[in-house]
Backbone as CSV, one residue per row, in Angstrom:
resi,resn,N_x,N_y,N_z,CA_x,CA_y,CA_z,C_x,C_y,C_z
1,MET,5.813,-84.674,-73.957,5.747,-85.571,-72.825,5.566,-86.997,-73.350
2,ASP,6.296,-87.940,-72.770,6.197,-89.325,-73.177,4.845,-89.897,-72.781
3,LYS,4.346,-90.736,-73.662,3.079,-91.396,-73.368,3.308,-92.468,-72.319
4,ARG,2.439,-92.522,-71.343,2.547,-93.512,-70.277,1.871,-94.798,-70.732
5,SER,2.518,-95.886,-70.485,2.048,-97.183,-70.952,1.223,-97.902,-69.894
6,ASP,0.628,-99.020,-70.333,-0.062,-99.912,-69.406,0.850,-100.273,-68.235
7,ASN,2.090,-100.590,-68.538,3.037,-101.012,-67.492,3.275,-99.906,-66.477
8,ASP,3.418,-98.667,-66.957,3.632,-97.529,-66.054,2.426,-97.350,-65.123
9,ILE,1.245,-97.383,-65.697,0.030,-97.174,-64.910,-0.188,-98.343,-63.962
10,LEU,0.074,-99.547,-64.439,-0.067,-100.723,-63.582,0.847,-100.614,-62.375
11,ASN,2.071,-100.146,-62.585,2.984,-99.934,-61.465,2.490,-98.831,-60.546
12,ASP,1.891,-97.783,-61.100,1.325,-96.720,-60.263,0.216,-97.272,-59.368
13,VAL,-0.645,-98.098,-59.938,-1.744,-98.679,-59.171,-1.186,-99.622,-58.106
14,TYR,-0.202,-100.415,-58.480,0.445,-101.334,-57.536,1.054,-100.548,-56.375
15,GLN,1.767,-99.479,-56.684,2.414,-98.684,-55.647,1.384,-97.964,-54.780
16,ASN,0.276,-97.548,-55.365,-0.804,-96.923,-54.603,-1.281,-97.897,-53.528
17,ALA,-1.558,-99.126,-53.938,-2.008,-100.146,-52.980,-0.908,-100.477,-51.979
18,HIS,0.336,-100.500,-52.440,1.454,-100.832,-51.565,1.660,-99.777,-50.485
19,ILE,1.521,-98.521,-50.853,1.649,-97.442,-49.873,0.548,-97.565,-48.820
20,ALA,-0.667,-97.868,-49.259,-1.767,-98.062,-48.313,-1.465,-99.223,-47.376
21,LEU,-0.985,-100.308,-47.941,-0.655,-101.498,-47.145,0.442,-101.181,-46.133
22,GLN,1.464,-100.480,-46.590,2.573,-100.100,-45.713,2.095,-99.169,-44.603
23,SER,1.232,-98.239,-44.949,0.694,-97.302,-43.949,-0.089,-98.041,-42.875
24,ILE,-0.950,-98.942,-43.303,-1.739,-99.717,-42.350,-0.826,-100.550,-41.463
25,SER,0.152,-101.168,-42.061,1.112,-101.974,-41.301,1.806,-101.124,-40.245
26,ASN,2.219,-99.929,-40.630,2.890,-99.029,-39.692,1.964,-98.627,-38.549
27,VAL,0.702,-98.368,-38.854,-0.253,-97.997,-37.808,-0.491,-99.183,-36.876
28,LEU,-0.638,-100.357,-37.443,-0.897,-101.547,-36.622,0.272,-101.881,-35.697
29,GLU,1.485,-101.450,-36.058,2.648,-101.653,-35.187,2.545,-100.809,-33.913
30,SER,1.783,-99.725,-33.983,1.601,-98.888,-32.788,0.548,-99.546,-31.899
31,ASP,0.196,-98.886,-30.849,-0.689,-99.479,-29.843,-2.154,-99.143,-30.104
32,VAL,-2.573,-99.178,-31.363,-3.957,-98.887,-31.725,-4.830,-100.054,-31.285
33,LYS,-5.935,-99.722,-30.648,-6.817,-100.760,-30.103,-8.244,-100.583,-30.598
34,GLY,-9.060,-101.576,-30.334,-10.489,-101.487,-30.552,-10.923,-101.711,-31.984
35,GLU,-12.096,-101.171,-32.287,-12.719,-101.377,-33.594,-11.862,-100.862,-34.746
36,ILE,-11.194,-99.733,-34.541,-10.381,-99.166,-35.626,-9.261,-100.129,-36.007
37,ARG,-8.704,-100.829,-35.032,-7.662,-101.822,-35.308,-8.216,-102.945,-36.183
38,GLU,-9.411,-103.396,-35.857,-10.037,-104.467,-36.640,-10.371,-103.987,-38.052
39,GLU,-10.824,-102.746,-38.153,-11.105,-102.160,-39.467,-9.842,-102.130,-40.313
40,LEU,-8.745,-101.715,-39.730,-7.487,-101.638,-40.475,-6.997,-103.017,-40.914
41,LYS,-7.246,-104.019,-40.105,-6.870,-105.386,-40.492,-7.655,-105.832,-41.731
42,VAL,-8.940,-105.498,-41.757,-9.774,-105.832,-42.913,-9.266,-105.096,-44.153
43,GLU,-8.973,-103.808,-43.991,-8.469,-103.023,-45.114,-7.138,-103.574,-45.604
44,TYR,-6.296,-103.973,-44.687,-5.002,-104.551,-45.047,-5.211,-105.737,-45.990
45,GLN,-6.133,-106.599,-45.634,-6.401,-107.780,-46.462,-6.890,-107.386,-47.857
46,GLY,-7.706,-106.350,-47.941,-8.204,-105.883,-49.240,-7.082,-105.367,-50.124
47,TYR,-6.223,-104.528,-49.557,-5.098,-104.000,-50.331,-4.122,-105.118,-50.720
48,GLU,-3.923,-106.045,-49.810,-3.023,-107.166,-50.084,-3.540,-107.991,-51.267
49,LYS,-4.856,-108.197,-51.331,-5.438,-108.959,-52.437,-5.227,-108.224,-53.766
50,VAL,-5.458,-106.918,-53.770,-5.251,-106.139,-54.996,-3.805,-106.261,-55.452
51,MET,-2.885,-106.129,-54.525,-1.464,-106.239,-54.883,-1.144,-107.615,-55.457
52,LYS,-1.656,-108.655,-54.843,-1.399,-110.017,-55.341,-2.009,-110.223,-56.719
53,ASP,-3.199,-109.670,-56.948,-3.825,-109.773,-58.265,-2.979,-109.074,-59.325
54,ILE,-2.471,-107.894,-59.001,-1.622,-107.162,-59.943,-0.315,-107.916,-60.163
55,GLU,0.291,-108.412,-59.095,1.524,-109.188,-59.232,1.310,-110.389,-60.140
56,SER,0.221,-111.092,-59.952,-0.086,-112.269,-60.762,-0.246,-111.882,-62.235
57,TYR,-0.982,-110.826,-62.481,-1.179,-110.336,-63.849,0.163,-109.947,-64.483
58,MET,0.975,-109.227,-63.717,2.271,-108.794,-64.248,3.175,-109.995,-64.521
59,ASN,3.149,-110.966,-63.656,3.951,-112.175,-63.880,3.541,-112.869,-65.168
60,GLN,2.238,-112.931,-65.431,1.743,-113.530,-66.669,2.248,-112.771,-67.888
61,LYS,2.445,-111.480,-67.735,2.916,-110.626,-68.837,4.448,-110.524,-68.886
62,GLY,5.124,-111.228,-67.970,6.588,-111.169,-67.932,7.131,-109.880,-67.347
63,LEU,6.345,-109.227,-66.502,6.739,-107.958,-65.897,6.965,-108.158,-64.406
64,GLU,7.699,-107.232,-63.830,7.908,-107.265,-62.382,7.460,-105.944,-61.783
65,PRO,6.608,-106.013,-60.749,6.152,-104.762,-60.129,7.302,-104.021,-59.458
66,LYS,7.242,-102.699,-59.538,8.259,-101.868,-58.902,7.823,-101.530,-57.480
67,ASP,8.695,-101.783,-56.554,8.441,-101.492,-55.144,8.512,-99.976,-54.926
68,ILE,7.874,-99.483,-53.863,8.050,-98.078,-53.497,9.464,-97.932,-52.947
69,ASN,10.083,-96.806,-53.195,11.489,-96.675,-52.809,11.666,-96.623,-51.293
70,GLY,12.828,-97.043,-50.863,13.139,-97.166,-49.445,13.021,-95.872,-48.675
71,MET,13.400,-94.771,-49.307,13.324,-93.466,-48.643,11.867,-93.098,-48.365
72,LYS,11.008,-93.343,-49.345,9.591,-93.050,-49.161,9.000,-93.920,-48.055
73,LYS,9.392,-95.194,-48.015,8.922,-96.098,-46.959,9.354,-95.599,-45.587
74,ALA,10.613,-95.196,-45.483,11.139,-94.722,-44.198,10.439,-93.443,-43.755
75,MET,10.214,-92.532,-44.688,9.537,-91.281,-44.350,8.093,-91.545,-43.918
76,LEU,7.441,-92.455,-44.611,6.075,-92.828,-44.276,6.006,-93.418,-42.875
77,LYS,6.908,-94.339,-42.603,6.933,-94.992,-41.297,7.206,-93.973,-40.191
78,GLY,8.180,-93.094,-40.400,8.511,-92.075,-39.406,7.352,-91.132,-39.136
79,SER,6.676,-90.730,-40.192,5.530,-89.825,-40.047,4.407,-90.489,-39.255
80,ILE,4.120,-91.725,-39.576,3.046,-92.438,-38.869,3.432,-92.681,-37.420
81,LYS,4.669,-93.068,-37.176,5.125,-93.290,-35.799,4.964,-92.019,-34.975
82,MET,5.366,-90.899,-35.549,5.278,-89.624,-34.845,3.818,-89.274,-34.537
83,LYS,2.949,-89.408,-35.531,1.548,-89.045,-35.337,0.848,-89.972,-34.350
84,THR,1.148,-91.258,-34.394,0.487,-92.181,-33.465,1.082,-92.086,-32.069
85,PHE,2.324,-91.653,-31.973,2.944,-91.457,-30.660,2.290,-90.285,-29.954
86,VAL,2.043,-89.221,-30.713,1.435,-88.015,-30.160,-0.025,-88.266,-29.788
87,ASN,-0.753,-88.989,-30.647,-2.173,-89.220,-30.384,-2.613,-90.483,-31.115
88,ASP,-2.921,-91.532,-30.352,-3.363,-92.780,-30.973,-4.851,-93.044,-30.761
89,GLU,-5.615,-91.973,-30.541,-7.065,-92.095,-30.409,-7.655,-92.537,-31.757
90,PRO,-8.725,-93.323,-31.735,-9.329,-93.793,-32.982,-9.676,-92.667,-33.961
91,GLU,-10.132,-91.523,-33.441,-10.492,-90.401,-34.307,-9.279,-89.890,-35.084
92,LYS,-8.151,-89.797,-34.415,-6.924,-89.305,-35.067,-6.394,-90.327,-36.061
93,ILE,-6.462,-91.601,-35.703,-6.034,-92.656,-36.622,-6.916,-92.629,-37.868
94,ALA,-8.230,-92.550,-37.665,-9.160,-92.506,-38.791,-8.901,-91.286,-39.667
95,ASP,-8.663,-90.134,-39.047,-8.385,-88.909,-39.793,-7.149,-89.083,-40.672
96,MET,-6.112,-89.628,-40.096,-4.868,-89.850,-40.834,-5.102,-90.834,-41.990
97,MET,-5.841,-91.903,-41.732,-6.081,-92.915,-42.755,-7.011,-92.392,-43.851
98,VAL,-8.004,-91.592,-43.488,-8.887,-91.004,-44.497,-8.084,-90.099,-45.421
99,LYS,-7.216,-89.289,-44.854,-6.399,-88.390,-45.681,-5.536,-89.176,-46.661
100,GLY,-4.935,-90.249,-46.196,-4.126,-91.089,-47.088,-4.973,-91.752,-48.159
101,THR,-6.146,-92.204,-47.768,-7.055,-92.858,-48.710,-7.513,-91.871,-49.786
102,VAL,-7.814,-90.654,-49.372,-8.229,-89.627,-50.331,-7.095,-89.314,-51.309
103,MET,-5.870,-89.319,-50.844,-4.739,-89.114,-51.750,-4.697,-90.233,-52.792
104,GLY,-4.922,-91.457,-52.357,-4.950,-92.585,-53.284,-6.085,-92.472,-54.279
105,ILE,-7.253,-92.078,-53.796,-8.417,-91.900,-54.669,-8.135,-90.822,-55.709
106,THR,-7.548,-89.724,-55.277,-7.236,-88.621,-56.181,-6.295,-89.089,-57.292
107,GLU,-5.279,-89.839,-56.925,-4.328,-90.352,-57.917,-5.031,-91.271,-58.921
108,LEU,-5.888,-92.146,-58.426,-6.597,-93.073,-59.308,-7.608,-92.352,-60.204
109,MET,-8.282,-91.345,-59.660,-9.223,-90.561,-60.476,-8.488,-89.816,-61.593
110,ALA,-7.301,-89.316,-61.297,-6.510,-88.628,-62.323,-6.163,-89.592,-63.458
111,ILE,-5.816,-90.819,-63.103,-5.522,-91.828,-64.132,-6.788,-92.127,-64.925
112,LYS,-7.869,-92.384,-64.226,-9.128,-92.763,-64.867,-9.630,-91.676,-65.821
113,ASN,-9.437,-90.420,-65.465,-9.958,-89.310,-66.265,-8.967,-88.756,-67.288
114,ASP,-7.773,-89.325,-67.350,-6.756,-88.857,-68.292,-7.093,-89.357,-69.698
115,LYS,-7.564,-88.467,-70.530,-7.998,-88.827,-71.894,-6.828,-89.135,-72.823
116,THR,-5.595,-88.826,-72.411,-4.449,-89.124,-73.263,-3.979,-90.571,-73.111
117,LEU,-4.486,-91.254,-72.094,-4.088,-92.644,-71.874,-4.928,-93.579,-72.740
118,ASP,-4.262,-94.561,-73.300,-4.945,-95.589,-74.084,-4.589,-96.927,-73.442
119,LEU,-5.257,-97.179,-72.331,-4.921,-98.354,-71.531,-5.785,-99.541,-71.896
120,SER,-5.261,-100.717,-71.628,-6.019,-101.943,-71.873,-7.176,-102.034,-70.874
121,ASP,-8.148,-102.843,-71.233,-9.279,-103.070,-70.334,-8.814,-103.665,-69.013
122,ASP,-7.801,-104.526,-69.061,-7.280,-105.139,-67.833,-6.734,-104.088,-66.877
123,VAL,-5.951,-103.153,-67.408,-5.354,-102.120,-66.554,-6.445,-101.194,-66.017
124,TYR,-7.378,-100.798,-66.861,-8.501,-99.995,-66.369,-9.270,-100.754,-65.297
125,GLY,-9.362,-102.050,-65.457,-10.026,-102.874,-64.444,-9.339,-102.775,-63.095
126,PHE,-8.002,-102.804,-63.100,-7.263,-102.666,-61.838,-7.445,-101.272,-61.248
127,VAL,-7.433,-100.249,-62.094,-7.658,-98.870,-61.626,-9.033,-98.781,-60.963
128,ASN,-10.048,-99.261,-61.654,-11.420,-99.180,-61.137,-11.610,-100.024,-59.882
129,SER,-10.973,-101.176,-59.840,-11.089,-102.058,-58.678,-10.501,-101.407,-57.430
130,LEU,-9.294,-100.864,-57.560,-8.664,-100.214,-56.411,-9.413,-98.942,-56.042
131,LEU,-9.885,-98.210,-57.030,-10.649,-96.994,-56.761,-11.907,-97.320,-55.955
132,ALA,-12.635,-98.323,-56.358,-13.851,-98.713,-55.633,-13.513,-99.154,-54.210
133,LEU,-12.433,-99.889,-54.058,-12.007,-100.348,-52.735,-11.682,-99.155,-51.836
134,GLU,-10.907,-98.211,-52.367,-10.518,-97.058,-51.558,-11.707,-96.165,-51.220
135,GLU,-12.630,-96.013,-52.160,-13.831,-95.225,-51.855,-14.654,-95.900,-50.754
136,ARG,-14.749,-97.202,-50.800,-15.477,-97.943,-49.754,-14.773,-97.781,-48.410
137,TYR,-13.445,-97.873,-48.403,-12.697,-97.728,-47.153,-12.811,-96.318,-46.599
138,GLU,-12.814,-95.326,-47.469,-12.974,-93.947,-46.997,-14.297,-93.817,-46.255
139,GLU,-15.365,-94.339,-46.819,-16.674,-94.275,-46.170,-16.679,-95.024,-44.842
140,ARG,-16.056,-96.178,-44.802,-16.031,-96.967,-43.580,-15.244,-96.265,-42.469
141,LEU,-14.167,-95.581,-42.848,-13.336,-94.884,-41.872,-14.033,-93.653,-41.285
142,LYS,-14.907,-93.054,-42.058,-15.573,-91.828,-41.602,-16.362,-92.047,-40.307
143,LYS,-16.838,-93.239,-40.059,-17.622,-93.456,-38.831,-16.769,-93.319,-37.571
144,TYR,-15.453,-93.326,-37.721,-14.553,-93.177,-36.573,-14.172,-91.728,-36.312
145,LEU,-14.528,-90.845,-37.228,-14.148,-89.430,-37.074,-15.002,-88.718,-36.040
């Protein structure tokens, strides 16, 4: 198996945050109201900052972040539209967002615990930063369940 580089992992972290951002954007397009809507706006800003920080770092290194593919974006949007159309209650929105957040946490924990990776401190910093953010968001979302 090929060794994964800093660039590969950095793109994974970038895409993790991008998927979260896209998911929140898709939910906010629906008719979600109240406190959960405000919570998602705050989370959106957090993920957006992480993405901008990674983009800035990659630009300094002469790299370009890889976007999530169009098919995945379309499937994500369709799934969220369907779920929010069927039930847009705060509990259901929170449940859906917690599940997505846990998927992101799981991916980041796998990177963090992979002993075969020899990543730079900067890349580990991005992994840990996004991981802490997602763990905080998971806890915040639980109050809506």
